[in-house]
All heavy atoms as an XYZ file, in Angstrom:
800
protein
N     141.430    -16.067      0.006
C     141.595    -14.728      0.528
C     141.075    -13.738     -0.509
O     141.342    -13.863     -1.686
C     143.081    -14.472      0.804
C     143.293    -13.302      1.687
S     145.015    -12.905      2.177
C     145.858    -14.421      2.371
N     140.307    -12.742     -0.075
C     139.748    -11.775     -1.001
C     140.820    -10.807     -1.469
O     141.885    -10.688     -0.873
C     138.598    -11.007     -0.334
O     139.120    -10.099      0.614
N     140.503    -10.074     -2.538
C     141.455     -9.107     -3.070
C     141.754     -8.015     -2.044
O     142.891     -7.602     -1.865
C     140.889     -8.481     -4.350
C     141.875     -7.568     -5.044
C     141.344     -7.075     -6.367
O     140.822     -7.896     -7.133
O     141.459     -5.864     -6.615
N     140.710     -7.564     -1.321
C     140.898     -6.524     -0.307
C     141.820     -7.020      0.805
O     142.680     -6.292      1.289
C     139.557     -6.081      0.277
N     141.637     -8.273      1.212
C     142.480     -8.831      2.259
C     143.919     -8.927      1.782
O     144.857     -8.617      2.515
C     141.968    -10.228      2.687
O     140.611    -10.111      3.083
C     142.792    -10.785      3.818
N     144.095     -9.361      0.530
C     145.430     -9.455     -0.042
C     146.088     -8.079     -0.083
O     147.243     -7.919      0.278
C     145.370    -10.050     -1.472
O     144.734    -11.305     -1.396
C     146.753    -10.203     -2.054
N     145.310     -7.072     -0.518
C     145.851     -5.720     -0.573
C     146.217     -5.235      0.817
O     147.278     -4.658      1.015
C     144.841     -4.769     -1.221
C     144.698     -4.970     -2.709
C     143.639     -4.066     -3.313
O     143.239     -3.089     -2.654
O     143.208     -4.338     -4.440
N     145.354     -5.455      1.801
C     145.642     -5.028      3.165
C     146.848     -5.759      3.712
O     147.668     -5.170      4.399
C     144.437     -5.247      4.086
C     143.316     -4.261      3.811
O     143.514     -3.234      3.190
N     142.123     -4.595      4.267
N     146.946     -7.065      3.420
C     148.100     -7.832      3.875
C     149.369     -7.312      3.250
O     150.392     -7.169      3.917
N     149.318     -6.995      1.976
C     150.478     -6.427      1.296
C     150.848     -5.078      1.862
O     152.018     -4.756      2.059
N     149.843     -4.299      2.144
C     150.063     -2.984      2.731
C     150.674     -3.111      4.119
O     151.590     -2.368      4.475
C     148.740     -2.222      2.807
O     148.907     -0.984      3.429
N     150.184     -4.064      4.893
C     150.724     -4.296      6.233
C     152.171     -4.756      6.154
O     153.003     -4.335      6.956
C     149.895     -5.342      6.977
O     148.601     -4.848      7.217
N     152.462     -5.630      5.193
C     153.835     -6.106      5.013
C     154.765     -4.951      4.637
O     155.868     -4.834      5.179
C     153.908     -7.183      3.924
C     153.267     -8.496      4.345
O     153.027     -8.683      5.555
O     152.999     -9.326      3.451
N     154.312     -4.112      3.719
C     155.119     -2.971      3.290
C     155.336     -2.020      4.453
O     156.459     -1.547      4.680
C     154.447     -2.239      2.129
C     155.179     -1.013      1.591
C     156.578     -1.382      1.106
C     154.370     -0.374      0.478
N     154.277     -1.755      5.203
C     154.393     -0.873      6.373
C     155.398     -1.448      7.371
O     156.235     -0.718      7.903
C     153.025     -0.711      7.039
C     153.038      0.212      8.220
C     151.651      0.354      8.819
C     151.689      1.208     10.062
N     150.379      1.327     10.690
N     155.339     -2.751      7.611
C     156.272     -3.392      8.543
C     157.706     -3.300      8.029
O     158.633     -3.039      8.802
C     155.879     -4.852      8.764
N     157.904     -3.486      6.723
C     159.243     -3.381      6.141
C     159.798     -1.966      6.287
O     160.967     -1.775      6.642
C     159.218     -3.763      4.667
C     159.028     -5.232      4.413
C     158.898     -5.529      2.920
O     158.671     -4.641      2.108
N     159.034     -6.796      2.566
N     158.956     -0.983      6.019
C     159.375      0.410      6.137
C     159.728      0.723      7.586
O     160.757      1.343      7.878
C     158.283      1.364      5.609
C     158.167      1.216      4.093
C     158.576      2.802      6.004
C     156.957      1.892      3.493
N     158.876      0.265      8.505
C     159.133      0.524      9.915
C     160.440     -0.131     10.358
O     161.234      0.481     11.075
C     157.977      0.043     10.785
C     158.127      0.484     12.226
C     156.872      0.294     13.039
O     155.868     -0.184     12.550
N     156.937      0.675     14.289
N     160.689     -1.360      9.916
C     161.950     -2.035     10.264
C     163.146     -1.238      9.741
O     164.150     -1.062     10.430
C     161.978     -3.460      9.722
C     161.203     -4.460     10.564
C     161.494     -5.889     10.168
N     161.145     -6.196      8.793
C     159.944     -6.612      8.380
N     158.975     -6.784      9.250
N     159.719     -6.864      7.119
N     163.040     -0.744      8.504
C     164.122      0.049      7.932
C     164.334      1.327      8.737
O     165.469      1.696      9.042
C     163.830      0.404      6.469
C     164.838      1.387      5.925
C     166.093      0.957      5.520
C     164.549      2.745      5.870
C     167.038      1.860      5.056
C     165.489      3.658      5.412
C     166.729      3.208      5.004
O     167.662      4.096      4.556
N     163.246      2.014      9.056
C     163.358      3.259      9.811
C     163.997      3.021     11.177
O     164.833      3.807     11.621
C     161.984      3.924      9.971
C     161.395      4.532      8.703
C     159.959      4.985      8.953
C     162.236      5.679      8.190
N     163.620      1.932     11.834
C     164.199      1.611     13.145
C     165.680      1.268     12.985
O     166.532      1.788     13.706
C     163.425      0.464     13.827
C     164.172     -0.044     15.051
C     162.022      0.922     14.217
N     165.986      0.396     12.039
C     167.365     -0.056     11.848
C     168.296      1.102     11.473
O     169.459      1.130     11.882
C     167.421     -1.143     10.783
N     167.781      2.050     10.707
C     168.612      3.168     10.249
C     168.707      4.294     11.281
O     169.479      5.229     11.098
C     168.046      3.727      8.937
O     166.783      4.327      9.172
N     167.885      4.196     12.332
C     167.877      5.255     13.341
C     166.945      6.400     13.001
O     166.783      7.338     13.788
N     166.322      6.328     11.841
C     165.444      7.409     11.410
C     164.122      7.427     12.167
O     163.529      8.490     12.343
C     165.191      7.335      9.909
C     166.439      7.674      9.128
O     167.245      8.496      9.557
N     166.630      7.027      8.000
N     163.670      6.274     12.626
C     162.427      6.213     13.395
C     162.576      7.047     14.667
O     161.700      7.840     15.013
C     162.081      4.758     13.736
C     160.740      4.595     14.419
C     159.592      4.427     13.669
C     160.633      4.618     15.810
C     158.358      4.280     14.281
C     159.404      4.483     16.429
C     158.274      4.309     15.663
O     157.051      4.176     16.274
N     163.706      6.892     15.336
C     163.960      7.642     16.563
C     164.056      9.139     16.270
O     163.546      9.967     17.023
C     165.233      7.152     17.243
C     165.470      7.768     18.593
C     166.661      7.164     19.318
O     167.199      6.140     18.885
O     167.040      7.755     20.334
N     164.686      9.494     15.149
C     164.794     10.905     14.775
C     163.414     11.521     14.553
O     163.131     12.626     15.024
C     165.635     11.064     13.506
C     167.101     10.794     13.698
C     167.833     10.902     12.376
C     169.269     10.438     12.501
N     169.958     10.409     11.215
N     162.574     10.804     13.810
C     161.223     11.299     13.537
C     160.434     11.402     14.834
O     159.765     12.400     15.095
C     160.493     10.381     12.531
C     161.147     10.473     11.159
C     159.016     10.749     12.432
C     160.668      9.425     10.167
N     160.521     10.367     15.654
C     159.795     10.339     16.921
C     160.243     11.470     17.846
O     159.408     12.151     18.459
C     159.999      8.983     17.594
O     159.303      8.922     18.811
N     161.545     11.676     17.929
C     162.072     12.757     18.773
C     161.596     14.121     18.286
O     161.195     14.973     19.080
C     163.595     12.731     18.809
C     164.155     11.556     19.600
O     163.381     10.869     20.303
O     165.373     11.314     19.497
N     161.659     14.327     16.982
C     161.239     15.617     16.410
C     159.743     15.831     16.642
O     159.313     16.938     16.975
C     161.574     15.661     14.917
C     161.282     16.983     14.273
C     162.149     18.083     14.856
C     161.920     19.387     14.134
N     162.646     20.489     14.712
N     158.957     14.780     16.481
C     157.516     14.889     16.716
C     157.249     15.247     18.177
O     156.462     16.157     18.462
C     156.807     13.587     16.352
C     155.303     13.540     16.665
C     154.556     14.646     15.923
C     154.749     12.169     16.303
N     157.891     14.565     19.095
C     157.715     14.860     20.513
C     158.078     16.297     20.839
O     157.378     16.983     21.599
N     159.172     16.761     20.252
C     159.627     18.134     20.457
C     158.591     19.136     19.960
O     158.254     20.109     20.645
C     160.945     18.306     19.697
C     161.661     19.593     19.904
C     162.966     19.586     19.099
O     163.826     18.723     19.348
O     163.091     20.450     18.207
N     158.073     18.888     18.757
C     157.060     19.791     18.170
C     155.764     19.776     18.975
O     155.140     20.817     19.186
C     156.764     19.400     16.723
C     157.800     19.829     15.718
C     157.962     21.348     15.639
N     156.729     22.050     15.383
C     156.312     22.477     14.211
N     157.053     22.287     13.149
N     155.162     23.103     14.068
N     155.349     18.592     19.440
C     154.114     18.502     20.225
C     154.258     19.278     21.533
O     153.306     19.930     21.977
C     153.747     17.041     20.484
C     153.330     16.234     19.248
C     153.130     14.773     19.616
C     152.097     16.818     18.590
N     155.429     19.225     22.133
C     155.684     20.021     23.344
C     155.640     21.521     23.032
O     155.003     22.296     23.750
C     157.042     19.669     23.943
C     157.101     18.445     24.832
C     158.549     18.064     25.134
C     156.337     18.680     26.124
N     156.310     21.921     21.966
C     156.341     23.334     21.573
C     154.946     23.874     21.269
O     154.636     25.016     21.594
C     157.221     23.542     20.341
C     158.685     23.373     20.579
C     159.492     23.406     19.285
O     158.942     23.415     18.187
N     160.800     23.415     19.421
N     154.138     23.048     20.635
C     152.788     23.459     20.230
C     151.802     23.497     21.400
O     150.674     23.954     21.240
C     152.221     22.514     19.170
C     152.927     22.619     17.828
O     153.704     23.585     17.623
O     152.699     21.734     16.967
N     152.193     22.974     22.555
C     151.282     22.922     23.689
C     150.339     21.734     23.645
O     149.437     21.608     24.470
N     150.565     20.848     22.673
C     149.699     19.680     22.504
C     149.750     18.774     23.724
O     148.708     18.288     24.185
C     150.123     18.919     21.245
C     149.312     17.714     20.938
C     148.181     17.670     20.162
C     149.540     16.365     21.362
N     147.711     16.381     20.084
C     148.527     15.561     20.817
C     150.512     15.769     22.151
C     148.457     14.196     21.033
C     150.446     14.407     22.377
C     149.428     13.638     21.820
N     150.918     18.553     24.271
C     151.077     17.652     25.416
C     150.262     18.163     26.603
O     149.538     17.404     27.249
C     152.564     17.473     25.789
C     152.717     16.695     27.080
C     153.321     16.796     24.651
N     150.361     19.458     26.864
C     149.608     20.049     27.978
C     148.102     19.948     27.743
O     147.342     19.664     28.663
C     150.005     21.507     28.188
C     151.437     21.651     28.679
O     151.939     20.726     29.353
O     152.055     22.692     28.379
N     147.689     20.189     26.504
C     146.259     20.121     26.185
C     145.727     18.699     26.343
O     144.642     18.485     26.895
C     145.998     20.641     24.762
C     144.540     20.719     24.405
C     143.724     21.638     25.314
O     144.263     22.626     25.836
O     142.530     21.349     25.509
N     146.476     17.716     25.898
C     146.046     16.320     26.044
C     146.027     15.937     27.522
O     145.114     15.234     27.971
C     146.936     15.367     25.206
C     146.659     13.914     25.539
C     146.723     15.629     23.725
N     146.980     16.421     28.266
C     146.988     16.174     29.711
C     145.714     16.733     30.348
O     145.090     16.089     31.204
C     148.228     16.812     30.339
C     148.456     16.389     31.776
C     149.782     16.904     32.319
N     150.880     16.157     31.699
C     151.960     16.706     31.146
N     152.106     18.019     31.137
N     152.900     15.964     30.620
N     145.288     17.921     29.908
C     144.035     18.509     30.419
C     142.827     17.654     30.022
O     141.916     17.458     30.819
C     143.860     19.941     29.915
C     144.684     20.950     30.679
C     144.287     22.383     30.316
N     144.841     22.816     29.045
C     146.076     23.266     28.881
N     146.901     23.337     29.902
N     146.500     23.638     27.694
N     142.831     17.162     28.792
C     141.733     16.295     28.346
C     141.653     15.030     29.203
O     140.561     14.596     29.587
C     141.921     15.889     26.873
C     141.732     16.956     25.819
C     142.137     16.413     24.448
C     140.293     17.433     25.795
N     142.795     14.443     29.486
C     142.838     13.223     30.298
C     142.318     13.506     31.701
O     141.489     12.753     32.231
C     144.266     12.659     30.353
C     144.686     12.138     28.974
C     144.378     11.558     31.404
C     146.168     11.840     28.848
N     142.782     14.589     32.284
C     142.339     14.941     33.639
C     140.834     15.171     33.679
O     140.151     14.682     34.581
C     143.090     16.203     34.125
O     144.487     15.925     34.108
C     142.669     16.592     35.521
N     140.324     15.889     32.684
C     138.886     16.147     32.630
C     138.100     14.849     32.466
O     137.046     14.666     33.100
C     138.570     17.106     31.479
N     138.602     13.951     31.648
C     137.920     12.670     31.431
C     137.915     11.833     32.701
O     136.910     11.208     33.045
C     138.576     11.910     30.277
C     137.920     10.595     29.933
C     136.477     10.726     29.480
O     136.072     11.796     28.989
O     135.733      9.728     29.624
N     139.020     11.801     33.403
C     139.095     11.043     34.661
C     138.097     11.612     35.668
O     137.377     10.867     36.338
C     140.527     11.052     35.228
C     141.442     10.194     34.339
C     140.553     10.550     36.665
C     142.918     10.311     34.668
N     138.035     12.928     35.758
C     137.097     13.563     36.698
C     135.652     13.305     36.307
O     134.810     13.055     37.164
C     137.363     15.053     36.789
C     138.629     15.367     37.544
C     138.844     16.850     37.688
N     140.076     17.098     38.433
C     140.877     18.110     38.227
N     140.598     19.008     37.306
N     141.973     18.249     38.949
N     135.367     13.371     35.006
C     133.988     13.216     34.538
C     133.481     11.787     34.695
O     132.315     11.563     35.003
C     133.876     13.643     33.081
N     134.365     10.814     34.484
C     133.930      9.412     34.502
C     134.348      8.681     35.757
O     133.904      7.558     35.985
C     134.500      8.656     33.296
O     135.925      8.652     33.372
C     134.030      9.261     31.988
N     135.227      9.297     36.536
C     135.776      8.649     37.732
C     136.420      7.304     37.381
O     136.359      6.350     38.147
C     134.712      8.484     38.819
C     135.332      8.343     40.190
O     136.438      8.822     40.431
N     134.637      7.669     41.092
N     137.014      7.247     36.186
C     137.655      6.025     35.713
C     139.125      6.305     35.436
O     139.473      7.360     34.925
C     136.987      5.534     34.424
O     137.718      4.466     33.861
N     139.947      5.326     35.758
C     141.362      5.420     35.408
C     141.748      4.293     34.456
O     142.924      4.006     34.281
C     142.247      5.357     36.673
O     141.946      4.156     37.379
C     142.033      6.563     37.563
N     140.756      3.691     33.814
C     141.004      2.623     32.862
C     141.619      3.222     31.589
O     140.982      4.010     30.890
C     139.707      1.883     32.539
C     139.915      0.765     31.555
O     140.073      1.017     30.367
N     139.918     -0.451     32.049
N     142.856      2.842     31.310
C     143.590      3.415     30.186
C     142.833      3.264     28.865
O     142.704      4.234     28.108
C     144.974      2.760     30.073
C     145.750      3.234     28.884
C     146.421      4.443     28.922
C     145.799      2.477     27.720
C     147.139      4.898     27.819
C     146.510      2.921     26.616
C     147.176      4.129     26.663
N     142.330      2.081     28.577
C     141.647      1.835     27.297
C     140.417      2.711     27.135
O     140.153      3.237     26.047
C     141.257      0.365     27.169
O     142.410     -0.441     27.145
N     139.649      2.863     28.202
C     138.448      3.692     28.140
C     138.808      5.163     27.908
O     138.184      5.840     27.085
C     137.632      3.563     29.420
C     136.948      2.227     29.569
C     136.237      2.093     30.912
O     136.492      2.850     31.842
N     135.350      1.108     31.002
N     139.796      5.634     28.643
C     140.203      7.038     28.498
C     140.783      7.273     27.109
O     140.448      8.258     26.441
C     141.203      7.430     29.599
C     140.503      7.382     30.960
C     141.803      8.809     29.340
C     141.431      7.473     32.146
N     141.619      6.367     26.645
C     142.214      6.494     25.313
C     141.147      6.550     24.229
O     141.186      7.420     23.360
C     143.182      5.338     25.037
C     143.836      5.337     23.657
C     144.722      6.566     23.479
C     144.636      4.057     23.455
N     140.184      5.651     24.291
C     139.150      5.623     23.254
C     138.327      6.911     23.256
O     137.841      7.350     22.211
C     138.246      4.405     23.404
O     137.459      4.499     24.574
N     138.198      7.503     24.410
C     137.413      8.730     24.533
C     138.173      9.950     24.020
O     137.612     10.792     23.324
C     137.018      8.928     26.001
C     136.044     10.005     26.247
C     134.648      9.585     25.891
C     133.683     10.649     26.395
N     132.337     10.224     26.387
N     139.457     10.076     24.347
C     140.183     11.306     24.000
C     141.024     11.211     22.724
O     141.409     12.238     22.171
C     141.079     11.790     25.156
C     142.241     10.841     25.374
C     140.286     12.030     26.413
C     143.385     11.484     26.095
N     141.301     10.009     22.256
C     142.197      9.872     21.094
C     141.747     10.676     19.876
O     142.575     11.384     19.275
C     142.378      8.400     20.726
C     143.374      8.199     19.598
C     143.619      6.736     19.286
O     142.692      5.906     19.450
O     144.743      6.422     18.893
N     140.472     10.610     19.463
C     140.090     11.383     18.268
C     140.356     12.885     18.425
O     140.890     13.523     17.518
C     138.589     11.096     18.123
C     138.371      9.810     18.846
C     139.358      9.809     19.970
N     140.027     13.428     19.586
C     140.252     14.854     19.807
C     141.749     15.161     19.877
O     142.214     16.167     19.347
C     139.562     15.319     21.091
C     139.608     16.814     21.267
C     138.792     17.315     22.440
O     138.036     16.533     23.047
O     138.914     18.512     22.749
N     142.508     14.279     20.522
C     143.952     14.484     20.626
C     144.598     14.493     19.238
O     145.474     15.327     18.961
C     144.576     13.408     21.507
N     144.169     13.603     18.374
C     144.707     13.575     17.012
C     144.349     14.846     16.261
O     145.170     15.388     15.512
C     144.203     12.340     16.267
C     144.736     11.001     16.761
C     144.036      9.850     16.060
C     146.237     10.909     16.579
N     143.120     15.329     16.459
C     142.699     16.565     15.803
C     143.484     17.779     16.290
O     143.602     18.772     15.577
C     141.200     16.821     16.036
C     140.319     15.887     15.215
O     140.811     15.292     14.233
O     139.131     15.752     15.573
N     144.003     17.709     17.503
C     144.745     18.831     18.085
C     146.168     18.974     17.543
O     146.809     20.005     17.759
C     144.799     18.698     19.611
C     143.490     18.913     20.355
C     143.655     18.553     21.829
C     143.018     20.350     20.205
N     146.660     17.956     16.841
C     148.004     18.059     16.257
C     147.934     19.099     15.140
O     147.103     19.013     14.242
C     148.491     16.703     15.708
C     149.859     16.855     15.050
C     148.528     15.657     16.802
N     148.802     20.098     15.216
C     148.753     21.194     14.250
C     149.107     20.717     12.840
O     149.889     19.776     12.660
C     149.706     22.313     14.666
O     151.050     21.916     14.492
N     148.545     21.389     11.870
C     148.825     21.066     10.465
C     150.313     21.199     10.150
O     150.877     20.308      9.509
C     147.963     21.942      9.536
O     146.582     21.656      9.801
C     148.265     21.661      8.074
N     150.991     22.263     10.589
C     152.430     22.343     10.296
C     153.224     21.170     10.889
O     154.167     20.682     10.264
C     152.861     23.669     10.934
C     151.621     24.491     10.986
C     150.505     23.509     11.216
N     152.831     20.709     12.071
C     153.522     19.572     12.688
C     153.293     18.315     11.865
O     154.236     17.567     11.588
C     153.053     19.371     14.142
O     153.439     20.532     14.896
C     153.667     18.137     14.766
N     152.049     18.083     11.463
C     151.748     16.913     10.615
C     152.547     16.974      9.320
O     153.144     15.979      8.900
C     150.251     16.857     10.293
C     149.372     16.509     11.458
C     147.914     16.567     11.038
C     146.990     16.411     12.213
N     145.574     16.564     11.834
N     152.570     18.154      8.693
C     153.278     18.308      7.420
C     154.780     18.091      7.578
O     155.418     17.466      6.723
C     152.991     19.690      6.829
C     151.564     19.830      6.339
C     151.193     21.241      5.922
O     152.007     22.180      6.144
O     150.085     21.412      5.389
N     155.338     18.590      8.678
C     156.775     18.435      8.919
C     157.147     16.959      9.082
O     158.128     16.485      8.498
C     157.173     19.213     10.166
C     158.660     19.193     10.447
C     159.026     20.018     11.668
O     158.416     21.078     11.897
O     159.943     19.583     12.387
N     156.362     16.231      9.857
C     156.649     14.817     10.085
C     156.457     14.029      8.786
O     157.279     13.171      8.441
C     155.777     14.248     11.224
C     155.897     12.736     11.302
C     156.170     14.886     12.547
N     155.394     14.324      8.054
C     155.179     13.632      6.781
C     156.315     13.905      5.801
O     156.737     13.009      5.069
C     153.830     14.038      6.171
C     152.612     13.459      6.874
C     151.329     14.071      6.305
C     152.572     11.942      6.765
N     156.831     15.119      5.801
C     157.966     15.445      4.924
C     159.202     14.652      5.320
O     159.927     14.141      4.459
C     158.255     16.946      4.940
C     159.397     17.354      4.025
C     159.192     16.973      2.561
O     158.032     16.872      2.099
O     160.205     16.757      1.868
N     159.448     14.523      6.626
C     160.587     13.714      7.081
C     160.424     12.270      6.610
O     161.392     11.651      6.154
C     160.687     13.732      8.602
C     161.229     14.995      9.176
C     161.342     14.893     10.689
O     160.418     14.473     11.364
N     162.490     15.276     11.203
N     159.222     11.746      6.712
C     158.971     10.369      6.278
C     159.192     10.253      4.776
O     159.821      9.295      4.305
C     157.554      9.914      6.679
C     157.465      9.814      8.205
C     157.194      8.585      6.020
C     156.054      9.627      8.746
N     158.710     11.234      4.003
C     158.918     11.223      2.547
C     160.409     11.196      2.200
O     160.845     10.450      1.325
C     158.272     12.446      1.897
C     156.822     12.307      1.636
C     156.289     13.509      0.833
N     154.879     13.645      1.078
C     154.329     14.463      1.980
N     155.082     15.279      2.685
N     153.035     14.492      2.155
N     161.187     12.018      2.899
C     162.633     12.072      2.646
C     163.256     10.701      2.896
O     164.035     10.201      2.076
C     163.312     13.158      3.519
C     164.821     13.018      3.516
C     162.890     14.542      3.054
N     162.902     10.071      4.012
C     163.470      8.770      4.335
C     162.992      7.701      3.348
O     163.770      6.834      2.960
C     163.156      8.380      5.774
C     163.832      9.275      6.785
C     163.112      9.844      7.813
C     165.189      9.558      6.692
C     163.738     10.679      8.733
C     165.817     10.388      7.611
C     165.097     10.948      8.630
N     161.748      7.790      2.920
C     161.249      6.822      1.935
C     161.967      7.013      0.599
O     162.278      6.030     -0.086
C     159.738      6.954      1.751
C     158.889      6.476      2.923
C     157.404      6.728      2.647
C     159.125      5.003      3.227
N     162.236      8.252      0.241
C     163.005      8.509     -0.989
C     164.410      7.939     -0.894
O     164.961      7.486     -1.885
C     163.049     10.006     -1.311
C     161.743     10.497     -1.866
O     160.955      9.751     -2.442
N     161.471     11.788     -1.678
N     164.989      7.961      0.303
C     166.304      7.338      0.508
C     166.229      5.840      0.252
O     167.121      5.261     -0.360
C     166.812      7.575      1.922
C     167.249      8.987      2.214
C     167.660      9.185      3.662
O     167.786      8.197      4.417
O     167.855     10.356      4.056
N     165.149      5.218      0.720
C     164.977      3.770      0.532
C     164.860      3.463     -0.954
O     165.540      2.588     -1.476
C     163.712      3.251      1.251
C     163.857      3.395      2.763
C     163.445      1.795      0.881
C     162.563      3.131      3.512
N     164.011      4.193     -1.634
C     163.758      3.956     -3.054
C     165.016      4.251     -3.860
O     165.363      3.526     -4.783
C     162.573      4.807     -3.555
C     162.434      4.708     -5.056
C     161.286      4.385     -2.863
N     165.752      5.283     -3.476
C     166.940      5.678     -4.208
C     168.127      4.742     -4.018
O     169.020      4.703     -4.834
N     168.112      3.943     -2.928
C     169.270      3.090     -2.641
C     169.044      1.641     -3.011
O     169.975      0.856     -2.973
C     169.666      3.168     -1.158
O     168.566      2.741     -0.360
C     170.088      4.569     -0.789
N     167.814      1.280     -3.286
C     167.555     -0.137     -3.571
C     167.300     -0.366     -5.040
O     166.944      0.422     -5.794
C     166.365     -0.633     -2.748
C     166.727     -0.671     -1.287
C     165.606     -1.239     -0.415
O     164.547     -1.592     -0.949
O     165.811     -1.315      0.777
C-alpha cells in the first residue's frame, strides 16, 4: 500500500470514528438540524429546488444521479459563508470535547 493510500485510509478511519462519536453523542443530529434550519433561513432550499426544477425541464430527465451531478457544485457554492463558518465552529467545539475528554 502506498503512503498516500495509507494516509487516506487513516483519514477515512479517523473521519468514521469522529462520525460515530458525533452520532452516539447526539451532536450529529444537533449539527444537522442547525444546518437545515440555517439553509431554510438563507433561502438555500428554495434556490436548490429552483435549480432542480430548471434542470428537469432542460434535460427532461428525472434521474437522481444525473440531476445531482449537474446541480451539486452550484448548490454547494450557494451555501453562505456565515452558515459554513457556523457549522464548522460547531464541529470544532465537538472535536475539542473529544480531545479534552480522552
